[in-house]
C-alpha positions as a Markdown table, in Angstrom:
| # | Residue | x | y | z |
|---|---|---|---|---|
| 1 | Met | -2.5 | -22.6 | 7.3 |
| 2 | Lys | 0.3 | -20.3 | 9.0 |
| 3 | Ile | 1.6 | -17.1 | 8.0 |
| 4 | Glu | 5.4 | -18.2 | 8.1 |
| 5 | Asn | 4.3 | -20.7 | 5.4 |
| 6 | Asn | 2.6 | -18.4 | 3.0 |
| 7 | Lys | 4.7 | -16.8 | 0.3 |
| 8 | Trp | 2.2 | -13.5 | 0.4 |
| 9 | Leu | 2.7 | -12.9 | 3.4 |
| 10 | Phe | 5.6 | -11.8 | 6.0 |
| 11 | Gln | 5.3 | -11.5 | 9.8 |
| 12 | Val | 7.9 | -9.0 | 11.2 |
| 13 | Arg | 7.2 | -9.8 | 14.8 |
| 14 | Pro | 5.1 | -13.3 | 15.1 |
| 15 | Asn | 2.7 | -13.3 | 18.3 |
| 16 | Pro | -0.1 | -15.9 | 18.0 |
| 17 | Gln | -1.5 | -13.8 | 20.8 |
| 18 | Ala | -1.8 | -10.4 | 18.9 |
| 19 | His | -5.2 | -9.2 | 19.1 |
| 20 | Leu | -5.0 | -7.2 | 15.5 |
| 21 | Arg | -3.1 | -7.7 | 12.5 |
| 22 | Leu | -2.0 | -4.9 | 10.5 |
| 23 | Phe | -1.7 | -6.1 | 6.7 |
| 24 | Cys | 0.8 | -3.5 | 4.8 |
| 25 | Leu | 0.6 | -3.3 | 1.2 |
| 26 | Pro | 4.0 | -1.4 | -0.7 |
| 27 | Tyr | 4.4 | 1.4 | -2.9 |
| 28 | Ala | 5.3 | 0.8 | -6.8 |
| 29 | Gly | 8.4 | -1.2 | -7.0 |
| 30 | Gly | 8.4 | -2.1 | -3.1 |
| 31 | Gly | 8.8 | -5.2 | -1.0 |
| 32 | Ala | 7.5 | -6.2 | 2.2 |
| 33 | Ser | 10.9 | -5.0 | 3.7 |
| 34 | Ile | 10.0 | -1.5 | 3.8 |
| 35 | Tyr | 7.8 | -2.3 | 6.9 |
| 36 | Arg | 10.3 | -4.4 | 8.4 |
| 37 | Glu | 11.1 | -1.7 | 11.3 |
| 38 | Trp | 7.8 | -0.9 | 12.1 |
| 39 | Ser | 7.6 | -3.2 | 15.1 |
| 40 | Arg | 9.8 | -0.7 | 17.0 |
| 41 | Phe | 6.9 | 1.8 | 17.1 |
| 42 | Leu | 3.9 | -0.5 | 17.2 |
| 43 | Pro | 2.5 | -2.3 | 20.6 |
| 44 | Pro | 3.4 | -6.1 | 20.6 |
| 45 | Asp | 0.1 | -7.1 | 20.4 |
| 46 | Ile | -0.3 | -5.8 | 16.7 |
| 47 | Asp | 0.7 | -8.4 | 14.6 |
| 48 | Ile | 2.4 | -6.4 | 11.5 |
| 49 | Cys | 2.1 | -8.6 | 8.4 |
| 50 | Pro | 3.7 | -6.8 | 5.3 |
| 51 | Ile | 2.2 | -8.2 | 2.0 |
| 52 | Gln | 5.0 | -9.8 | -0.2 |
| 53 | Leu | 3.5 | -9.1 | -4.0 |
| 54 | Pro | 5.2 | -11.3 | -6.8 |
| 55 | Gly | 7.9 | -10.0 | -8.8 |
| 56 | Arg | 9.9 | -8.6 | -5.7 |
| 57 | Glu | 12.5 | -9.8 | -3.1 |
| 58 | Asn | 12.1 | -13.5 | -2.5 |
| 59 | Arg | 9.4 | -13.7 | -5.1 |
| 60 | Leu | 12.0 | -11.6 | -7.8 |
| 61 | Ile | 11.4 | -14.8 | -10.5 |
| 62 | Glu | 7.7 | -14.7 | -10.3 |
| 63 | Pro | 6.0 | -12.4 | -12.8 |
| 64 | Ser | 4.3 | -9.4 | -11.6 |
| 65 | Ile | 0.7 | -8.6 | -11.4 |
| 66 | Asn | -0.3 | -5.7 | -13.5 |
| 67 | Gln | -4.2 | -5.1 | -13.0 |
| 68 | Ile | -5.9 | -4.2 | -10.0 |
| 69 | Pro | -8.9 | -6.8 | -10.5 |
| 70 | Leu | -6.7 | -9.6 | -10.8 |
| 71 | Leu | -4.7 | -8.8 | -8.1 |
| 72 | Cys | -7.7 | -8.5 | -5.7 |
| 73 | Glu | -9.0 | -11.5 | -7.0 |
| 74 | Thr | -5.7 | -13.5 | -6.6 |
| 75 | Leu | -4.7 | -11.8 | -3.1 |
| 76 | Gly | -8.4 | -11.9 | -1.9 |
| 77 | Pro | -8.7 | -15.5 | -1.0 |
| 78 | Ile | -5.4 | -15.8 | -0.1 |
| 79 | Leu | -6.1 | -13.5 | 2.8 |
| 80 | Leu | -9.3 | -15.1 | 4.0 |
| 81 | Pro | -7.7 | -17.8 | 6.5 |
| 82 | Phe | -6.2 | -14.8 | 8.2 |
| 83 | Leu | -8.8 | -12.7 | 9.0 |
| 84 | Asp | -9.7 | -14.6 | 12.2 |
| 85 | Arg | -9.2 | -11.8 | 14.4 |
| 86 | Pro | -9.5 | -7.8 | 13.9 |
| 87 | Tyr | -7.3 | -6.5 | 11.3 |
| 88 | Ala | -6.4 | -3.1 | 9.5 |
| 89 | Phe | -4.7 | -2.3 | 6.3 |
| 90 | Phe | -2.3 | 0.3 | 5.5 |
| 91 | Gly | -1.2 | 1.2 | 1.9 |
| 92 | His | 1.6 | 3.7 | 0.6 |
| 93 | Ser | 0.8 | 5.2 | -3.0 |
| 94 | Met | 0.1 | 2.3 | -5.2 |
| 95 | Gly | -0.6 | 0.1 | -1.7 |
| 96 | Ser | -3.4 | 2.5 | -0.6 |
| 97 | Leu | -5.3 | 2.1 | -3.9 |
| 98 | Val | -4.6 | -1.8 | -3.8 |
| 99 | Ser | -5.9 | -1.7 | 0.1 |
| 100 | Phe | -9.2 | 0.1 | -0.9 |
| 101 | Glu | -10.1 | -2.4 | -3.9 |
| 102 | Leu | -9.0 | -5.3 | -1.8 |
| 103 | Thr | -11.4 | -4.2 | 0.8 |
| 104 | Arg | -14.2 | -3.8 | -1.6 |
| 105 | Trp | -13.4 | -7.0 | -2.7 |
| 106 | Leu | -13.7 | -8.5 | 0.6 |
| 107 | Arg | -17.2 | -6.7 | 1.2 |
| 108 | Arg | -18.5 | -8.1 | -1.9 |
| 109 | Ala | -17.4 | -11.5 | -1.0 |
| 110 | Gln | -19.3 | -10.9 | 2.4 |
| 111 | Gln | -16.1 | -11.3 | 4.7 |
| 112 | Pro | -15.3 | -9.6 | 7.8 |
| 113 | Leu | -14.0 | -5.9 | 6.9 |
| 114 | Pro | -10.9 | -3.9 | 8.3 |
| 115 | Arg | -11.4 | -2.2 | 11.5 |
| 116 | Tyr | -9.3 | 0.7 | 9.9 |
| 117 | Leu | -8.1 | 1.7 | 6.5 |
| 118 | Phe | -4.7 | 3.9 | 6.1 |
| 119 | Val | -4.4 | 5.1 | 3.0 |
| 120 | Ser | -0.9 | 6.6 | 2.5 |
| 121 | Gly | 0.8 | 9.2 | -0.4 |
| 122 | Gly | -2.0 | 8.0 | -2.8 |
| 123 | Arg | -5.2 | 10.1 | -4.4 |
| 124 | Ala | -8.6 | 9.1 | -3.8 |
| 125 | Pro | -9.6 | 6.4 | -6.2 |
| 126 | Gln | -12.2 | 8.7 | -7.9 |
| 127 | Val | -9.3 | 11.3 | -8.7 |
| 128 | Trp | -6.8 | 8.9 | -9.0 |
| 129 | His | -5.9 | 9.2 | -12.7 |
| 130 | Lys | -2.8 | 11.0 | -13.7 |
| 131 | Glu | -3.0 | 13.1 | -17.3 |
| 132 | Asp | 0.2 | 11.1 | -18.8 |
| 133 | Pro | 0.8 | 7.5 | -18.3 |
| 134 | Ile | 4.6 | 6.5 | -17.9 |
| 135 | Tyr | 4.2 | 3.0 | -17.8 |
| 136 | Asn | 4.8 | 2.5 | -21.6 |
| 137 | Leu | 7.5 | 4.9 | -22.1 |
| 138 | Pro | 10.7 | 3.9 | -23.7 |
| 139 | Glu | 13.2 | 3.3 | -21.3 |
| 140 | Pro | 15.4 | 6.4 | -20.8 |
| 141 | Asp | 11.9 | 8.5 | -20.3 |
| 142 | Phe | 10.7 | 6.0 | -18.0 |
| 143 | Leu | 13.8 | 6.4 | -16.1 |
| 144 | Ser | 13.8 | 10.3 | -16.0 |
| 145 | Ala | 10.0 | 10.0 | -14.5 |
| 146 | Ile | 11.1 | 7.4 | -12.1 |
| 147 | Gln | 14.0 | 9.6 | -10.8 |
| 148 | Lys | 11.6 | 12.6 | -10.3 |
| 149 | Leu | 9.7 | 10.6 | -8.1 |
| 150 | Gly | 12.6 | 9.7 | -5.8 |
| 151 | Gly | 11.6 | 6.5 | -4.5 |
| 152 | Thr | 14.0 | 4.4 | -6.2 |
| 153 | Pro | 17.5 | 4.6 | -4.5 |
| 154 | Glu | 20.2 | 6.4 | -6.9 |
| 155 | Ala | 22.5 | 3.2 | -6.4 |
| 156 | Val | 19.9 | 1.3 | -8.3 |
| 157 | Leu | 19.5 | 3.6 | -10.9 |
| 158 | Arg | 23.3 | 3.6 | -11.5 |
| 159 | Glu | 23.8 | 0.0 | -11.4 |
| 160 | Pro | 22.7 | -1.6 | -15.0 |
| 161 | Glu | 22.3 | -5.2 | -13.6 |
| 162 | Leu | 20.2 | -4.0 | -10.6 |
| 163 | Leu | 18.3 | -1.8 | -13.1 |
| 164 | Gln | 17.2 | -4.6 | -15.2 |
| 165 | Leu | 16.1 | -6.7 | -12.7 |
| 166 | Ile | 13.8 | -3.9 | -11.2 |
| 167 | Leu | 12.4 | -2.2 | -14.5 |
| 168 | Pro | 10.0 | -4.5 | -14.8 |
| 169 | Ile | 8.4 | -4.7 | -11.8 |
| 170 | Leu | 8.2 | -0.9 | -11.8 |
| 171 | Arg | 6.5 | -0.8 | -15.4 |
| 172 | Ala | 3.9 | -3.5 | -14.1 |
| 173 | Asp | 3.4 | -1.6 | -10.8 |
| 174 | Phe | 2.8 | 1.6 | -12.8 |
| 175 | Glu | 0.8 | -0.2 | -15.5 |
| 176 | Leu | -1.5 | -1.7 | -12.7 |
| 177 | Cys | -2.2 | 1.9 | -10.9 |
| 178 | Glu | -2.1 | 3.9 | -14.4 |
| 179 | Thr | -4.9 | 1.4 | -16.2 |
| 180 | Tyr | -7.0 | 1.5 | -12.9 |
| 181 | Ser | -10.7 | 2.0 | -13.5 |
| 182 | Tyr | -12.9 | 3.6 | -10.6 |
| 183 | Gln | -16.3 | 2.0 | -10.3 |
| 184 | Glu | -18.6 | 3.7 | -8.0 |
| 185 | Glu | -19.9 | 1.8 | -5.1 |
| 186 | Glu | -21.5 | 2.6 | -1.8 |
| 187 | Pro | -19.1 | 4.1 | 0.9 |
| 188 | Leu | -17.5 | 1.7 | 3.1 |
| 189 | Ala | -18.5 | 1.1 | 6.6 |
| 190 | Val | -14.8 | 1.2 | 7.7 |
| 191 | Pro | -12.9 | 4.2 | 9.1 |
| 192 | Ile | -10.2 | 5.9 | 6.7 |
| 193 | Ala | -7.1 | 7.9 | 7.6 |
| 194 | Ala | -5.7 | 9.7 | 4.6 |
| 195 | Leu | -1.8 | 10.4 | 5.2 |
| 196 | Gly | -0.1 | 12.5 | 3.1 |
| 197 | Gly | 3.5 | 14.8 | 2.6 |
| 198 | Leu | 3.3 | 18.5 | 2.7 |
| 199 | Ser | 6.0 | 18.7 | -0.3 |
| 200 | Asp | 4.7 | 15.9 | -2.4 |
| 201 | Pro | 4.7 | 16.9 | -6.1 |
| 202 | Glu | 2.3 | 13.6 | -7.3 |
| 203 | Val | -0.4 | 13.9 | -4.6 |
| 204 | Ser | -2.2 | 17.2 | -3.3 |
| 205 | Gln | -3.9 | 17.6 | 0.2 |
| 206 | Ser | -7.2 | 18.1 | -1.8 |
| 207 | Gln | -6.9 | 14.6 | -3.4 |
| 208 | Leu | -6.3 | 13.2 | -0.2 |
| 209 | Asp | -8.9 | 14.8 | 1.4 |
| 210 | Ala | -11.0 | 13.3 | -1.4 |
| 211 | Trp | -10.9 | 9.7 | 0.4 |
| 212 | Arg | -13.6 | 11.2 | 3.0 |
| 213 | Thr | -16.3 | 10.4 | 0.3 |
| 214 | Gln | -15.3 | 6.7 | 0.6 |
| 215 | Thr | -16.6 | 6.2 | 3.9 |
| 216 | Asn | -19.6 | 6.4 | 6.0 |
| 217 | Arg | -17.6 | 6.2 | 9.2 |
| 218 | Arg | -14.7 | 8.3 | 10.8 |
| 219 | Phe | -12.2 | 10.2 | 8.6 |
| 220 | Thr | -9.2 | 12.1 | 9.2 |
| 221 | Leu | -6.5 | 13.6 | 7.4 |
| 222 | His | -2.9 | 13.8 | 8.3 |
| 223 | Met | -0.3 | 15.8 | 6.7 |
| 224 | Phe | 3.4 | 15.3 | 7.4 |
| 225 | Ala | 6.9 | 17.2 | 6.4 |
| 226 | Gly | 8.3 | 15.4 | 3.5 |
| 227 | Asn | 7.7 | 14.5 | -0.5 |
| 228 | His | 5.9 | 11.6 | -1.7 |
| 229 | Phe | 8.0 | 9.1 | 0.3 |
| 230 | Phe | 7.6 | 11.0 | 3.7 |
| 231 | Ile | 6.7 | 7.9 | 5.5 |
| 232 | Gln | 10.5 | 7.0 | 6.0 |
| 233 | Pro | 11.9 | 10.2 | 7.4 |
| 234 | Val | 8.7 | 11.0 | 9.8 |
| 235 | Arg | 8.3 | 7.4 | 10.7 |
| 236 | Gln | 7.9 | 7.9 | 14.1 |
| 237 | Asp | 5.0 | 10.5 | 13.5 |
| 238 | Val | 3.4 | 8.3 | 11.1 |
| 239 | Met | 3.3 | 5.4 | 13.7 |
| 240 | Tyr | 1.8 | 7.7 | 16.4 |
| 241 | Val | -1.2 | 8.2 | 14.1 |
| 242 | Leu | -1.6 | 4.5 | 13.5 |
| 243 | Asn | -1.3 | 4.0 | 17.4 |
| 244 | Gln | -3.8 | 6.6 | 18.2 |
| 245 | Ala | -6.1 | 5.0 | 15.8 |
| 246 | Leu | -5.8 | 1.2 | 16.4 |
| 247 | Ala | -6.3 | 2.1 | 20.1 |
| 248 | Arg | -9.9 | 2.5 | 19.1 |
| 249 | Cys | -10.1 | -1.0 | 17.4 |
């Protein structure tokens, strides 16, 4: 099966000779398009493969998946044919949790593990839970909570028709995160790099540093200027970290 024929995967810059695939998982409400510019900052021998989850962009009419175990059990087998070369995972916020649990699913399935796991803007899984879930709030309260996070463009929040399209996706994604139940397993034999924003009101540096207990390989912590969505304004700095790490793979 070719990536271009798979609705779950999108290739930014197809390269059959690439030595490594970088699978990128989005934040809540995000789609594969958030990674479309990354090819400008990474070497051509890295095949950038954003994962397109159902319910967004070109998969808008499909129902979103609102539980981590179901998402891993669905996505894991789909990825298997594309693990024929070294690969790494990058996930931001919700994507960090999904990439972590997907790696554990692959380990249980005795499949090749990623050469690197980049977890960005997400608390370590053992400290993931927030005090008050928002996914089931009435619409005005849910919108207020979303606005505080700052990841949804104001133009979308002010446009009723667009808003009604994206609200079910956001609710499902927040339900996926907020109903997550961490189960203790052995640390991963995969290096982990945790990335965070110095002004992130949602994720503290200590919650990012807690990822170190999830690996028995190399762990690094990188803090950047910015809030929860720092990966866009300081993209070049983030890409430098990825380049340095992937050069070892």
